[in-house]
C-alpha positions as CSV (number, residue, x, y, z in Angstrom):
1,M,-149.0,116.4,-85.3
2,D,-149.6,112.8,-84.5
3,L,-146.8,111.3,-86.6
4,Q,-147.7,107.7,-85.8
5,Q,-151.3,108.3,-87.0
6,L,-150.0,110.0,-90.2
7,I,-147.7,107.1,-90.9
8,K,-150.5,104.6,-90.3
9,N,-153.1,106.3,-92.5
10,F,-150.9,107.6,-95.3
11,P,-151.6,105.8,-98.6
12,W,-148.0,104.7,-99.2
13,R,-148.9,102.4,-102.2
14,R,-150.4,105.3,-104.1
15,F,-147.1,107.3,-104.0
16,G,-144.9,104.9,-105.9
17,T,-142.5,106.2,-108.5
18,P,-141.3,104.6,-111.8
19,Y,-138.0,103.9,-109.9
20,E,-139.7,102.4,-106.8
21,T,-142.9,100.4,-107.1
22,N,-144.0,101.5,-103.6
23,A,-143.0,103.8,-100.9
24,N,-142.7,101.1,-98.2
25,I,-138.9,101.8,-97.9
26,V,-139.8,105.4,-96.9
27,K,-142.3,104.2,-94.4
28,Q,-139.9,101.6,-92.9
29,S,-137.1,104.2,-92.7
30,I,-139.4,106.7,-90.9
31,V,-140.5,104.0,-88.4
32,K,-136.8,103.1,-87.7
33,I,-136.0,106.8,-87.1
34,L,-138.9,107.0,-84.6
35,D,-137.7,103.8,-82.9
36,G,-134.2,105.1,-82.6
37,A,-132.9,102.2,-84.7
38,A,-132.1,104.2,-87.9
39,T,-128.7,104.0,-89.6
40,E,-127.3,106.5,-92.1
41,K,-128.7,104.3,-94.8
42,D,-132.3,104.9,-93.5
43,Y,-131.8,108.6,-93.7
44,Q,-130.3,108.2,-97.2
45,N,-133.4,106.2,-98.3
46,L,-135.5,109.1,-97.4
47,I,-133.6,111.8,-99.3
48,Y,-133.1,109.5,-102.3
49,S,-136.8,108.8,-102.4
50,F,-137.9,112.5,-101.9
51,E,-135.3,114.1,-104.2
52,S,-134.0,112.6,-107.5
53,Q,-131.6,114.4,-109.8
54,A,-132.9,117.9,-108.8
55,W,-136.5,116.9,-109.8
56,T,-139.1,116.5,-107.2
57,I,-141.9,113.9,-107.4
58,K,-145.4,113.7,-106.0
59,L,-144.1,112.2,-102.7
60,S,-141.6,115.1,-102.2
61,P,-143.9,117.7,-100.5
62,W,-145.2,115.0,-98.1
63,G,-141.6,114.0,-97.5
64,M,-140.9,117.6,-96.3
65,R,-144.0,117.3,-94.1
66,F,-142.5,114.1,-92.6
67,Y,-139.1,115.8,-92.1
68,L,-140.8,118.6,-90.2
69,A,-142.6,116.1,-88.0
70,L,-139.4,114.1,-87.4
71,L,-137.6,117.2,-86.3
72,E,-139.8,117.2,-83.2
73,E,-139.0,113.6,-82.3
74,D,-136.4,112.8,-79.7
75,K,-134.7,109.9,-81.4
76,A,-134.3,111.5,-84.8
77,D,-130.9,112.8,-85.9
78,K,-131.7,116.4,-86.4
79,A,-128.4,117.3,-88.1
80,I,-129.1,114.8,-90.8
81,L,-132.7,115.8,-91.2
82,L,-131.8,119.5,-91.5
83,R,-129.1,118.7,-94.1
84,D,-131.5,116.7,-96.2
85,M,-134.2,119.3,-95.8
86,L,-131.8,121.8,-97.3
87,T,-131.1,119.4,-100.2
88,L,-134.8,119.0,-100.9
89,F,-135.4,122.7,-100.6
90,E,-132.5,123.4,-103.1
91,A,-133.9,120.8,-105.5
92,A,-137.4,122.4,-105.3
93,N,-135.9,125.9,-105.7
94,Y,-133.8,124.8,-108.8
95,S,-136.8,123.1,-110.3
96,S,-139.0,126.1,-109.7
97,Q,-136.7,128.1,-112.0
98,S,-136.5,125.6,-114.8
99,P,-137.7,126.6,-118.3
100,Q,-140.8,124.5,-117.8
101,A,-141.6,126.2,-114.5
102,K,-141.1,129.6,-116.1
103,D,-143.5,128.6,-118.9
104,F,-146.1,127.5,-116.4
105,K,-149.4,129.3,-116.6
106,A,-151.6,129.3,-113.6
107,T,-155.3,129.1,-114.1
108,K,-158.2,129.4,-111.6
109,G,-158.7,125.7,-111.7
110,K,-155.0,124.9,-111.1
111,V,-154.8,127.3,-108.3
112,A,-158.0,125.9,-106.7
113,K,-156.5,122.4,-106.9
114,Y,-153.3,123.6,-105.2
115,E,-155.3,125.4,-102.5
116,A,-157.2,122.1,-101.7
117,Y,-153.9,120.2,-101.7
118,K,-152.3,122.7,-99.3
119,E,-155.3,122.4,-96.9
120,K,-154.1,118.9,-96.0
121,L,-150.3,119.3,-96.5
122,F,-150.1,122.4,-94.3
123,N,-152.5,121.2,-91.6
124,D,-150.6,120.1,-88.5
125,A,-153.7,118.1,-87.3
126,Y,-153.9,116.2,-90.6
127,D,-154.0,112.4,-90.0
128,G,-152.8,111.2,-93.4
129,T,-156.2,109.9,-94.7
130,M,-156.8,110.5,-98.4
131,D,-160.0,109.7,-100.1
132,E,-160.2,108.8,-103.8
133,E,-161.2,112.3,-104.7
134,F,-158.2,113.8,-103.0
135,L,-155.9,111.1,-104.6
136,K,-157.2,112.1,-108.0
137,L,-156.4,115.8,-107.1
138,V,-152.9,114.8,-106.2
139,K,-152.4,112.8,-109.4
140,S,-153.7,115.7,-111.5
141,L,-151.8,118.5,-109.7
142,D,-149.3,120.2,-111.9
143,R,-145.7,119.3,-111.1
144,H,-144.9,123.0,-110.7
145,Y,-146.9,122.9,-107.5
146,Y,-144.7,120.2,-105.9
147,H,-141.8,122.6,-106.0
148,V,-143.9,125.5,-104.7
149,A,-145.4,123.4,-101.9
150,I,-142.0,122.4,-100.6
151,M,-140.8,126.0,-100.6
152,E,-144.0,127.4,-99.0
153,L,-144.2,124.6,-96.4
154,L,-140.6,125.4,-95.2
155,E,-141.3,129.1,-95.3
156,A,-144.4,128.6,-93.1
157,N,-142.2,126.6,-90.6
158,V,-139.3,129.0,-90.2
159,P,-140.4,129.5,-86.5
160,L,-139.9,125.8,-85.8
161,L,-136.5,125.8,-87.6
162,Q,-135.4,128.9,-85.6
163,H,-135.7,126.8,-82.5
164,F,-132.8,124.7,-83.7
165,T,-130.5,127.7,-84.4
166,T,-129.8,127.9,-80.6
167,S,-129.0,124.2,-80.2
168,E,-126.0,123.3,-78.1
169,D,-125.0,121.0,-80.9
170,K,-123.1,123.3,-83.3
171,T,-123.8,121.1,-86.3
172,I,-127.6,121.3,-85.7
173,A,-127.4,125.1,-85.1
174,Q,-125.3,125.7,-88.2
175,R,-127.5,123.5,-90.5
176,A,-130.7,125.1,-89.2
177,T,-129.2,128.6,-89.8
178,S,-128.2,127.6,-93.3
179,L,-131.6,126.2,-94.1
180,I,-133.4,129.4,-92.8
181,E,-130.9,131.5,-94.8
182,A,-131.7,129.5,-98.0
183,I,-135.4,129.9,-97.4
184,K,-135.2,133.6,-96.9
185,H,-132.8,134.2,-99.8
186,P,-133.3,131.4,-102.3
187,K,-130.4,131.0,-104.8
188,I,-131.1,132.3,-108.3
189,Y,-129.9,129.8,-110.9
190,P,-128.8,130.9,-114.5
191,I,-130.9,128.3,-116.2
192,N,-130.9,128.6,-120.0
193,Q,-134.0,127.9,-122.1
């Protein structure tokens, strides 16, 4: 994946949230990580932007895509990335078990939208370009699919994560192992309706 191209082409302004008018802080933090100039605050900016109070937002699946790409960069702190990836996975897993998620009814149209969404999200050669039609699809995608996308994206990338389980850095190895274990055996939450 060409992370520089993805960062350049990604429509950051279209992924603002009610709490943050634009996603430029995310972009700036990713650039700092790539440059080797990131502080703990830059990593915090990422996880705070991608995960909020156990509810994922439309930027969250793309955040996981950025995390996966950053894992392959030399200057990134892999221990922090793996920790935050587990946090985002747990938030998605929790949200996927909420009463709203349990009440979700998939239709052919909703599934077709999600499949079109996944074509870009799961494509390692994707360059970040989104036309108006795709941006409309993202906007209309049911929130349920944000949770599913994060979980499926990580599941599809277990082979990449396994590489880190043999790291000489014990923290990296332990966090990669914990993340893989969470993916393979997601926690079941006793959420009441």
